[in-house]
C-alpha positions in Angstrom: 112.1 103.0 59.0 108.7 104.3 60.1 105.4 102.7 59.6 101.8 103.7 60.0 99.0 101.3 61.0 97.1 99.9 58.1 94.0 101.5 59.6 93.7 103.7 62.6 90.2 105.1 62.3 88.5 107.1 65.1 84.8 107.4 65.5 82.9 110.5 64.5 80.6 110.2 67.5 81.4 109.0 71.0 78.8 108.7 73.7 79.4 107.1 77.1 79.6 107.5 80.8 82.6 109.6 81.8 81.6 110.5 85.3 84.6 110.1 87.6 82.8 110.4 90.9 83.0 106.6 91.6 86.7 106.0 91.3 87.0 105.3 95.0 90.5 106.8 95.4 91.8 105.6 92.0 92.7 108.0 89.3 93.4 107.9 85.6 97.0 108.3 84.4 97.8 112.1 84.4 94.1 112.7 84.8 93.4 111.8 81.2 89.8 111.5 80.1 88.3 108.1 80.7 84.9 106.5 80.6 83.2 103.5 82.1 82.0 100.6 80.0 79.0 99.5 82.1 76.7 96.5 82.5 73.5 98.7 82.7 74.0 101.0 79.7 75.8 101.1 76.4 78.7 103.2 75.1 78.1 104.2 71.5 80.7 104.6 68.8 79.6 105.8 65.4 81.3 106.3 62.1 79.5 108.3 59.4 81.1 106.0 56.8 82.1 102.5 57.5 85.9 102.4 57.2 88.1 99.7 55.6 85.6 98.4 53.0 86.2 94.7 52.5 88.9 94.4 55.3 88.3 92.4 58.5 88.1 94.9 61.4 88.9 94.9 65.1 88.0 97.4 67.7 90.9 98.6 69.9 90.3 100.0 73.3 92.8 100.5 76.2 92.3 99.9 79.9 92.8 103.0 82.0 92.4 101.9 85.7 92.9 98.8 87.8 89.5 98.3 89.4 90.4 95.3 91.6 88.7 95.8 95.0 86.4 98.6 93.9 82.8 98.2 94.9 81.4 98.8 91.4 84.0 96.6 89.7 82.1 93.4 89.7 84.2 90.2 89.7 87.7 89.6 88.4 86.4 88.6 85.0 84.4 90.9 82.7 83.0 90.2 79.3 82.5 93.0 76.8 79.6 92.6 74.3 79.8 94.6 71.1 76.6 95.2 69.0 76.5 96.7 65.5 73.7 98.5 63.8 70.9 100.8 64.8 68.7 100.2 67.8 69.7 97.1 69.8 71.9 96.0 66.9 73.4 92.6 66.3 76.0 91.0 68.5 79.3 91.0 66.6 81.9 90.4 69.4 82.3 89.0 72.9 85.6 89.6 74.6 86.7 88.4 78.0 88.9 90.5 80.3 90.5 89.0 83.4 92.1 91.2 86.1 92.5 94.2 83.7 95.7 96.1 83.9 96.3 99.8 83.1 97.4 100.3 79.4 96.3 96.8 78.5 95.3 96.9 74.9 92.1 95.1 74.1 91.9 94.2 70.4 88.4 92.9 69.7 87.8 91.2 66.4 84.4 92.2 64.9 82.2 89.7 63.0 80.6 92.4 60.9 78.4 91.6 57.9 80.0 92.2 54.5 80.0 95.9 53.7 77.7 96.8 50.8 79.0 99.1 48.1 77.8 102.5 49.1 76.2 104.9 46.7 78.1 108.1 46.1 75.5 110.1 48.1 74.7 107.5 50.7 77.9 106.1 52.4 77.2 103.2 54.7 77.6 104.2 58.4 78.9 102.0 61.2 77.4 102.1 64.7 78.9 100.0 67.6 77.4 99.7 71.1 79.6 98.4 73.9 78.2 97.0 77.1 79.4 94.6 79.8 77.7 91.4 80.6 75.0 91.8 83.3 76.7 91.7 86.8 80.1 92.7 85.5 80.0 96.3 86.9 82.4 98.7 85.1 85.6 98.7 83.1 87.4 102.0 82.7 89.0 102.8 79.4 90.8 105.9 77.9 88.4 108.3 76.1 88.8 111.2 73.7 88.4 114.8 75.1 84.9 116.1 75.4 83.3 113.1 73.6 84.8 114.1 70.3 86.8 111.9 67.9 89.7 114.2 67.9 92.6 112.5 69.7 94.2 115.8 70.8 96.7 114.1 73.0 99.6 113.6 70.5 102.8 111.8 70.7 101.3 108.4 69.9 98.9 108.3 72.9 96.0 108.3 70.4 96.6 104.6 70.2 95.0 104.4 73.7 91.7 105.7 72.4 89.0 103.6 70.8 89.6 103.1 67.1 89.3 100.5 64.4 92.2 98.4 63.0 92.4 96.3 59.9 93.3 92.8 60.8 94.1 91.0 57.6 97.2 89.0 56.8 99.9 89.0 59.5 102.7 91.6 59.2 105.9 90.5 57.5 109.0 90.1 59.8 110.4 93.4 58.7 107.1 95.3 59.0 106.5 93.8 62.5 109.9 94.8 63.7 109.5 98.3 62.3 106.0 98.7 63.8 107.3 97.6 67.3 110.0 100.3 67.2 107.5 102.9 66.0 105.3 102.3 69.0 108.3 102.3 71.3 109.3 105.7 69.9 106.0 107.2 71.0 103.6 107.5 74.0 101.7 104.5 72.6 104.1 102.4 74.7 103.6 104.4 77.9 103.1 102.3 81.0 102.7 102.7 84.7 105.9 104.0 86.4 107.1 100.6 87.5 108.9 97.6 86.1 106.6 97.9 83.1 107.7 101.4 82.1 111.2 100.3 83.0 111.1 97.6 80.3 110.1 100.2 77.7 112.7 102.7 78.8 115.5 100.0 78.9 114.8 99.3 75.3 114.7 103.0 74.4 118.0 103.5 76.2 119.6 100.7 74.2 118.2 102.1 71.0 119.6 105.5 71.9 123.1 104.2 72.8 123.2 102.2 69.6 123.6 105.5 67.7 121.2 104.6 64.9 117.9 105.7 66.3 117.5 109.5 66.7 113.9 109.2 67.9 114.9 107.2 71.0 116.1 110.0 73.3 113.2 112.3 72.6 110.9 109.3 73.3 112.6 108.6 76.7 112.2 112.3 77.6 108.5 112.3 76.5 107.8 109.2 78.6 109.5 110.6 81.7 107.7 113.9 81.2 104.5 112.0 81.7 105.6 111.6 85.3 106.9 115.2 85.8 110.5 114.8 84.7 110.7 118.4 83.3 107.5 119.8 84.7 109.2 122.5 86.9 109.7 126.1 85.9 111.7 126.5 82.7 111.7 122.8 82.1 113.5 122.0 85.4 112.7 118.8 87.3 109.3 118.6 88.8 107.8 116.2 91.4 107.7 112.5 90.5 104.0 111.9 90.1 102.5 108.7 88.9 99.8 106.1 89.5 101.0 102.8 91.2 99.8 99.4 89.8 96.5 99.9 91.7 95.9 103.2 90.1 96.5 105.1 93.3 98.4 108.5 92.9 101.9 108.6 94.3 104.1 111.6 94.6 107.9 111.6 95.3 107.6 108.2 96.9 108.0 104.5 96.1 106.1 101.6 97.5 107.7 98.5 96.1 111.1 97.4 94.8 109.5 96.9 91.4 109.2 100.7 91.0 112.9 101.4 90.8 113.9 99.9 87.4 113.3 103.3 85.6 116.0 104.9 87.6 118.7 102.9 85.7 117.6 104.9 82.6 117.3 108.2 84.4 120.8 107.8 85.8 122.1 107.3 82.2 120.5 110.4 80.7 120.4 112.7 83.7 123.0 111.5 86.3 122.3 114.6 88.5 118.5 114.5 88.4 117.0 114.8 91.9 114.7 111.9 91.3 117.7 109.6 91.8 117.7 110.5 95.5 114.2 109.1 95.8 115.5 105.6 94.7 118.6 105.8 96.8 116.6 106.8 99.9 114.2 104.0 99.3 116.9 101.4 99.0 118.6 102.7 102.1 115.4 102.5 104.1 114.9 98.9 103.0 118.4 98.0 103.9 118.0 99.5 107.4 114.7 97.7 107.9 115.3 94.3 106.3 119.1 94.1 106.0 118.6 93.8 102.2 116.7 95.6 99.5 113.6 93.5 99.1 109.9 93.8 99.8 109.3 92.8 103.4 109.4 89.1 104.0 109.9 88.2 100.4 112.8 87.7 98.0 111.8 87.9 94.3 113.5 87.6 91.0 112.1 90.9 90.0 114.6 92.6 92.3 117.5 91.3 90.2 116.3 93.5 87.4 114.5 96.3 89.2 117.0 96.9 92.0 120.4 95.4 91.3 120.6 96.7 87.8 119.7 100.4 88.6 121.8 100.2 91.7 124.8 99.2 89.6 124.1 101.8 87.0 123.9 104.6 89.5 127.0 103.3 91.2 129.0 103.3 88.0 127.9 106.8 87.0 128.7 108.2 90.4 131.9 106.2 90.9 130.4 104.6 94.0 131.9 101.1 94.2 129.8 100.3 97.3 126.6 100.4 95.3 128.2 98.1 92.7 129.2 95.7 95.5 125.7 95.9 97.1 124.1 95.2 93.7 126.2 92.0 93.2 125.6 90.9 96.8 121.8 91.3 96.2 122.1 89.0 93.1 124.0 86.4 95.0 121.5 86.4 97.9 118.6 86.3 95.4 120.1 83.3 93.7 120.5 81.5 97.0 116.9 82.2 97.8 115.4 81.2 94.5 117.6 78.8 92.5 117.2 75.2 93.5 119.6 73.5 91.1 122.6 71.2 91.5 125.8 73.1 92.2 124.1 76.3 93.5 124.1 77.2 97.2 120.5 77.4 98.4 118.5 78.7 101.3 115.8 76.0 100.7 117.6 72.6 100.3 114.4 70.5 100.4 112.5 72.4 97.6 111.6 70.8 94.3 114.3 71.5 91.8 113.9 74.6 89.6 114.1 78.4 89.7 111.4 80.2 91.7 110.0 83.7 91.4 109.4 84.3 95.1 110.7 83.0 98.5 108.7 84.2 101.5 109.9 84.5 105.1 107.6 81.6 106.1 109.4 79.3 103.7 106.9 79.3 100.8 108.4 79.2 97.3 106.1 80.1 94.4 106.0 80.3 90.6 108.5 77.5 89.9 110.1 78.0 86.5 107.8 80.9 85.6 109.1 82.4 82.3 109.0 86.0 83.3 110.7 85.2 86.6 113.6 83.7 84.6 113.6 86.7 82.4 113.9 89.1 85.4 116.7 87.0 86.9 118.7 86.8 83.6 118.2 90.4 82.7 119.2 91.5 86.2 122.4 89.5 86.1 123.4 90.6 82.6 122.6 94.3 83.1 124.3 94.5 86.5 127.4 92.8 85.2 127.6 95.3 82.3 127.5 98.2 84.8 130.1 97.2 87.4 133.9 97.7 87.0 134.8 94.5 88.9 132.6 91.5 88.1 132.1 88.9 90.9 133.1 85.5 89.3 130.2 83.9 91.2 127.6 86.2 89.7 129.1 85.4 86.2 128.9 81.7 86.9 125.3 81.9 88.2 124.3 83.7 85.0 125.5 80.8 83.0 123.7 78.3 85.2 120.4 80.2 84.7 120.9 80.6 81.0 121.7 76.9 80.5 118.6 76.1 82.4 116.5 78.4 80.2 118.1 77.0 77.1 117.2 73.4 78.1 113.5 74.4 78.1 113.4 76.4 74.9 110.6 74.9 72.9 110.7 73.6 69.3 109.0 76.8 68.2 111.9 78.7 69.9 109.8 80.3 72.6 109.1 79.4 76.3 106.0 78.2 78.0 104.6 80.3 80.8 106.0 77.7 83.2 109.0 76.6 81.1 109.0 73.0 82.2 105.4 72.5 81.0 105.6 72.5 77.2 101.9 71.8 76.7 101.0 75.4 77.8 100.8 78.2 75.3 103.9 80.2 74.7 104.4 83.2 77.0 105.7 85.9 74.7 106.8 88.5 77.3 108.9 86.0 79.2 110.3 84.6 76.0 111.3 88.1 74.8 113.0 88.8 78.1 114.9 85.5 78.2 116.0 86.0 74.6 117.0 89.6 75.2 119.2 88.5 78.1 120.7 85.7 76.0 121.5 88.2 73.2 123.0 90.7 75.6 125.1 88.1 77.4 126.4 86.7 74.1 127.1 90.2 72.7 129.3 91.1 75.7 131.0 87.8 76.3 129.1 86.8 79.4 127.5 83.8 77.7 128.9 81.5 75.0 128.5 82.8 71.5 127.3 81.8 69.0 125.0 79.3 70.9 123.1 81.9 72.8 122.9 84.4 70.0 121.5 81.7 67.8 118.9 80.9 70.4 118.0 84.6 70.7 117.7 85.0 66.9 115.4 82.0 66.6 113.2 83.5 69.4 113.1 86.9 67.7 111.8 85.4 64.5 109.1 83.5 66.4 108.1 86.5 68.5 107.7 88.8 65.4 104.9 86.4 64.3 103.0 87.5 67.5 103.1 91.3 66.7 99.6 92.9 66.3 98.7 95.1 63.3 99.3 98.0 65.7 102.8 97.0 66.5 102.4 95.5 70.0 103.7 92.1 71.1 100.7 89.8 71.9 100.5 86.5 73.7 101.6 87.5 77.2 100.2 86.1 80.5 98.4 88.7 82.6 100.1 90.8 85.2 100.8 88.7 88.2 98.0 89.9 90.4 95.9 86.8 91.0 98.3 84.0 91.9 99.4 81.0 89.9 96.0 79.8 88.7 95.8 82.8 86.4 99.3 82.3 85.2 98.6 78.6 84.5 95.5 79.5 82.4 95.5 80.1 78.7 94.5 83.7 79.1 96.8 86.0 77.2 97.0 89.8 77.0 98.7 92.6 75.1 100.6 95.2 77.2 103.3 97.5 75.9 106.0 96.5 78.3 106.3 93.3 76.4 107.2 95.3 73.3 109.9 96.9 75.3 111.5 93.5 75.9 111.2 92.7 72.3 112.7 96.0 71.4 115.7 95.3 73.6 116.1 92.0 71.8 115.8 93.7 68.4 118.4 96.3 69.0 120.8 93.9 70.7 120.7 91.5 67.7 121.2 94.6 65.4 
């Protein structure tokens, strides 16, 4: 089933600052057109006729560049002011952005005056002016080509451009699920080539392997082509070219273990693709330098999903049992470093009980019981076990320990808090989707008791679908983990497509 947004309306006129001379070494994804929202001048959007008469409207814009550390960026918090009408206009929205992240969707509700019935020869226009709060510097967003309203990008990436969206009654459960899949089957769900894109691709791979979604494989290829997958002569492999999480261009190289999750999917659809050698060489170098595949001086739960799983997938497809063994060994060592629970061997016997995201060489343990950390650990265990021929009984047992810990902290609304042992916090939807997807996968394949964990996953799915935006993106996620635990403990929530990938994986697993 396909859906279209209830209103996806592009401006007729678009005037703003698109100069790219101040990017300070950063670049937009695939050099797509961008413009800067600024604190010293306005960006103007104009519709010849006000769309959606009578419907509440929101303005959707999408972040293009991570500006952290840039001289012009201002502080970590920006506030967008939106004015409507001619001249200076009337303030109709204020929207706070903290530590913006590429492809973050900003859906800004507009407090517009009630539209007046327009005469047949004098349709009512709509003019919006966007400007940052004084002192906030710049915020780079995706822009149409040549200041026109024509999207011209195709494949769903028009969702990244400024447009208006009707925000009336919430989507029904069926409509929300269909909208999420529609966005996944297009470039609307594109992310930076990292764990984020990996979450989207993992959902698309599961949808493809389910046999009931013919749009899934073309979507995988379209996503990978955004990084050069078939950019060589006659559609042959090209260089791996992408922007890292700091919007710095990378080519045929990786700089963190979090970048290797997409290779699990590449291995499945193109087991002979030369990009796989990039991941294998990267892991080998980390092994030689650190004795294990982790980012120097730090074990993290991300590695369970972003390293162990793709390592096991490549090992299975190549018949390399040494990679499968290495993947399971990595999981066991990660568990010893991060899990501080009764019955689990630990490298930090005096730590406060719980499951941590990171364990540093100096002994620091951080992000205790962080929902996304649990999700990465659980997904890593499940997916790795599904891709090895001989399962280590200890890895299977550890998965059950982690899953039971997560189950104990599932809230009455069937979701999980950002720090799962603190129920007073708002729900964290990305972590909840990841935990539930792992529970569903584990129950489906006999790794976790069924029906208990399937029922938990089903309840979480129903709750998560209530958080899907009119555009089909999962909302209510804590920001990318780029500013320590204070940001994660705050009530600030964002919309980023990788979360829809986690929800899509849950959706297809539950069938």
